[in-house]
N, C-alpha and C positions, 0 to 999 in steps of 0.2 A: 830881318824879315824877309821871308821868301816872297818875291814878287815875279819872277820869271823863271820858266824852264826852256832850255834850249835843246833840241833833239837834233843829233846826227840823223841822217835818213837810211842810207844803206846799211843793213845790219842791226838797226834799231827800230825803225819804223817798217820797213819793208825788208823782208828776207831776201835780199837780191845779191848777197856776195857770190853765191854759187853761180848766179846767172852771169855776173861779171867776169868770174873766173873762166866759165866756160867760153864766153865770147872772146877774152883775152887770149886764151890758148890756142882757139882757132886761127886767130890772126897770126899769132907768133909761129904757129906750125907752117902756115903758108910763107913764112919768111925763113923757115929752116931753123928757127931757134929751138934748141934742145932744152926746153925748160919744163917744169911741171907746176902743180899747184903752190908749191912753197915759194916759188919765184914771184907769183901773183901776189901771194899773202904779204909780202913785204911792203906792198903799195896799198893795203887795205887802210883806209883812213885818210890816204893821201890823194892826190889828183891824178886823172888819167893822163894829163899833159905831163906830169913829172915822170910817170912810168914810161911813156913814149920816148921821152928825152933820153932818159938814161938807159933804156934799151937800145936805141940807135947808137949811142956811145959805147955801151959795152959789147954789143955784137957786130959793130961796124956795119950796120944795115945802110943799103943804098937807098934810103928814102927820106923825104923831109919830115919833120916833125908834125907839120900840119896834115901830110898825107896819112901818116901813121895813126894820128889822132882821129882823123875822119874815119878810117877803116875800123878803129877800135869802137868808136861811138856807134857806127853803123851796124856793127855785129851785135853790139847790146841790144840795139832796137830789134834785130832779128830774133834773138833769143827771147826778148821781152814779148814779141808777138806770138812766139811759140807757147810760153808758159804763162804770161801775165803777171800782174802785180800780186805778191803773196805777203799781206801784212802779217807782222809777229802776234802771236797769240796774246790778246789782251790789251794790245797797243791802242786800238781804236777806242775801246771803252775807257781807257785811262785818260786819253787826250780829252775826251767829252767830259770826264769827271774834272779835271784840272781847269778846263774852261769855264765850267759851272761855278767853280770856286774863284773866279776872278783872277787867275794866274795868267800872265802874259806868256804867249807861246811862240817860239820860233823854230825853223829848220834852219840849221847851219851845216851845209854838206859840201862834200868836195865833187858832188855831181854838178851838172850844167843847171842853169836856171830853168831851161825848158823841162828837163828831167825831174826836177823837183816839183815844178807845176803840174805837169802830167800825172806823177805819183799821187800828190795831194788831191787831185780832182778824181782820179780813178778810185780811191779809197773814200771819198766823200768826206774828207777831213779840211779842205782847203779854209773853209769859213772860220774854224777855230785858231788860226794862226794869225798873228799880228804882222809877222815878217818871214820872207824866205831869203837866206843869205847862201850865195854859192861861192866857192874859192875862186870863181872867175871874177868875182867883184873886188878881189883883195890882191895884194902883191905877192904874198908868199902863202903857199898851201899848208896844211898840217903836215908836220908837228909844229910849225910856227902857229902863234895864237891869233894871227890876223882875222881868220874867219869868225872866230867867236867874239873878239874884240869889236868887230863890225856889228855882229848881232847884238851884243850888250848895247852898243852905242844905239843902234836903231831902236831898240825897245826902251830906252830912256831910263835904264836901271843901272846900278853899279855891279861890279863883279861879285860884291858880298851879299847881293840880293838876288843872285841868280844860281841854278844848278844845271849842269850840262850833263846829258846822257850820251855815252860813247861806247862803242863795241871794239874799237881798235887801240893798239898801242900808240900809233901817231895821234889819234883823236884825243885820248887820255891826257898824253903829254901837251898836246896844244891847250887842253882846258886848265891845266895846272900852270901853264905859262902864262895864261891869261888871268891867274890869280883867282880862279873860280872853282867852286866845289864840284867834284866830278863823280858821277855815277857810273861805274863800268859795268856795261851790260855783257854777260857771258854768252855769246852766241856761237853755239858749236859749228856753225857754218862760217865763221869768220877766221878760221886757221887757229893756230896756236898763238894767240895774241897775248903779249904781256901787258896785263892790265893793273900792274901793281902800283902805278903812280894814282890811281883813282882812290877816292876817299872811301869807298864801300863798293862791293860787288853785288849784283843783282842776276839771278838766274831766271826770273819770270816777271812779266808785268801784270799778271793776273792777282787780283786781291789787294793790290796797294792803291793809295790815293795821295792826296797832297800831304797828309800827316807824315807819311814816309820821307818825303823830299824835305818837309821842314826839319824833322829830325836830323836828317843827314847834314843839312846846312849848319845847324846848331852845333853839332857834334865837331864838324870841320872847323868851327870857330871857336871851340872850347867852351860852348855855352852849355850847361847842364840841362837836360830835360826833365820837367816837371812831370811825376807820374800820377800823383793824387794830391788832393787839396781836401783834407777832412776836417772835422770840427775843430780838433786841436793842433793838427800836424800837417806839415808839408813833406811830401815823400818825392825826392829827385834823385838824379844821377849824381854820384860822388865826384869830387875833384881830387887830385893828389894832395891839395892843401888840407883836405878833411882827415887824411890819415894821421895826423898828429892828435887829433881828438879821439880818434878811435883807439889809437895806441894807449892813450891814457885809461881808456875804459878796460882794455886788455890787462892792465896792471892789477885791476881788482880781483881778488882771489876768488870772489864769489862767481865772477864772470869766467875765469880761467878754469874752474872746476868741471864744467861741462863742455869746454871748446878746446879740443886737441890741436896740436901742430901749430901753436902761435909762436912766431919768432920773438927772440928777446931783443932784437936790434931794429930800432925805428928806420934806419936806412934801408934795410932789406924790405920791411913792410911797405915803405913809401914807393920803392922800386916795384914791388908786386902790384900795388894799387895802381900805379901809372900804367903798367902793362895791361892790367884788367880793363882800366877805362878805355884804353886804346883799342883793344881787340874785342872784348865781350860785348859790350854795349851795341855797338854796330853790327857785329856778326849775328847775334841772336835776337836782338831787339829787346832784351830783358837782362836782368841780372841782380846783384845786390845793390840796393839803392840807399841813400842817406835819409835818415829821418830827423826832421827839424821842428822844434816848437814854434808854433805861431806866435806864441807870446813874447819869446826872447830872441827868436831867430837863431837859436843855438842848436848845433848838432847834438841829438841826444841818443843816437843809435843808428842801426842800419837794419834793413829788411829787404826781402825780395824772394826771387825763385832763381833756381840754377839746375843745370843738368847734372845728375848724379847717377853711378851705378850703385844700386842697392839690392842686395841679396840676388845678384846676377841678373838685374833688370835694369834697363835705362829708364829713370823716373825723372819728373820735374819736381824739385823739392823746394818746400818752404823754408826759409831761413830768416832769423831775425836776432838782434842783439841790442839791448837797451841799457844805458847807464843805469847802474843800481839805485841811484837817487830817484829813479822814476819808475821802480818797480811797484806793483800793487795798485796803479791807477787806471788799469785797463788800457794802456797804451798798446801793449803787444796785440790785444783783440782788435783795436781799432787799425793797427798796421796790417794785420792779417786779413780783415775784411776789405781794405783798400786794395791790397795785392790780389785777392780773389777776384775783385770787381775787374780790375785792370787786365788780368789774365784772361778772364772770360770775354770781356767786350772788345778788347783791342788786339789780343793775340789768339783768340780762338783756342785756348787751351781748355781740355776737358776734364783733366785729372792733376790733382796736385797732392803730394804726399808730405809728410813729416817725419823725420827720424829723430826720436827723442830718447836721451839717456833714461834708462829705467828708473834713476833715482830722481830724476828732475821734475818734481812735482808740479811746479810752478808752469813749466812748459806743457805737461799733460793737461792741467787745468785750462790753459789756453787753447790747446788743441779741441778740447771737449766743447769750449764755449764759441769755437769756430764751426761747430757741427761736424768735425772730422770723425772718422770712425776707426777704431782699433781693428787692424788687420792680423798683426802676427808679432811675435818677437823676432829680432834679427840681430846679427853681429855686424857692427858698423865701426870701422877704425878701432878694431879690437876691443870694442866695448858693447855690452849688453843693452840693447836699445829696443824701443817699441816703434812699430810702424803705423802711423795713422794716415788716412787718406780722406779726400773729399772730391766729390764729382760736382763739376761746375755747370 
């Protein structure tokens, strides 16, 4: 269960990485260091003190760590006075939404306690946070997990109940070292950061809420997300174990008749399903989900939406497959309506199509019952098909 979200500050709440880079390069230039932005980028997510220590050692600078650190911090203040704090688009609204939902919030940053305090006050968000944690409070800076472990401890939650938002390679590594779910924010001003250790990548804070972070947390822990709860069915994300049941359905000749490209080997299907679960659900926020009977709890099919190129155009396509024992009872229509509702209300999707084999009278009947409109005939996977569409 999601109880806390921990934010890095620089590059996540305030778009300060360019300011820090500008300040550092000014100081380094005064010491005759022939470095550029790529040198500073190595320390994004770590501490200024670590950058000062390693710069003195690498370039044999005749200055103490404390003196160089003082100069770097002073220059950051100069640049800040020149340019002011710049919040990332959508971040303040997101913080307010999370606070209203009762999520505990903390900032865990490599910046100094004073810098964290000033930034939070300047943006008017200090009251929404339970804790401010600086790398100055811990022994080892990021990529060590100390900063985040201290934040988790101060918030009184477990690592499995928190999500960390980071924009740097060091920060993501620290989050995973703390055994915590990590959202990697792709900030173009943070340099070419390797965020591959994050559980999911995010390019914008606009339009998201606590539901997004709850889903990321669940997926990182292998917990399937429930999409819909209808009168007779539960629709939720599939697990690799579900593949065996789906494979049995594929053996039915009535099902295989209209579904091309089904592998005859269970191991291949299971590998495909595992890869699908890892990549598609988190990337798109949708996919093909499992359909379960409320009465028996048994997997009886799958349904959902997916991106497909149809007749030269990228479309979002409805797809479903049900065990033939459940045909004729209106389950396909029940699935379709649930998928349409979820796509419209949760994903803001405006159009869904269905590509149906021209001989598949059952699916054509279902499309009509879902108020889908026949648009045209198309050739899809070397088959003569009909393209139906619905506006949501």
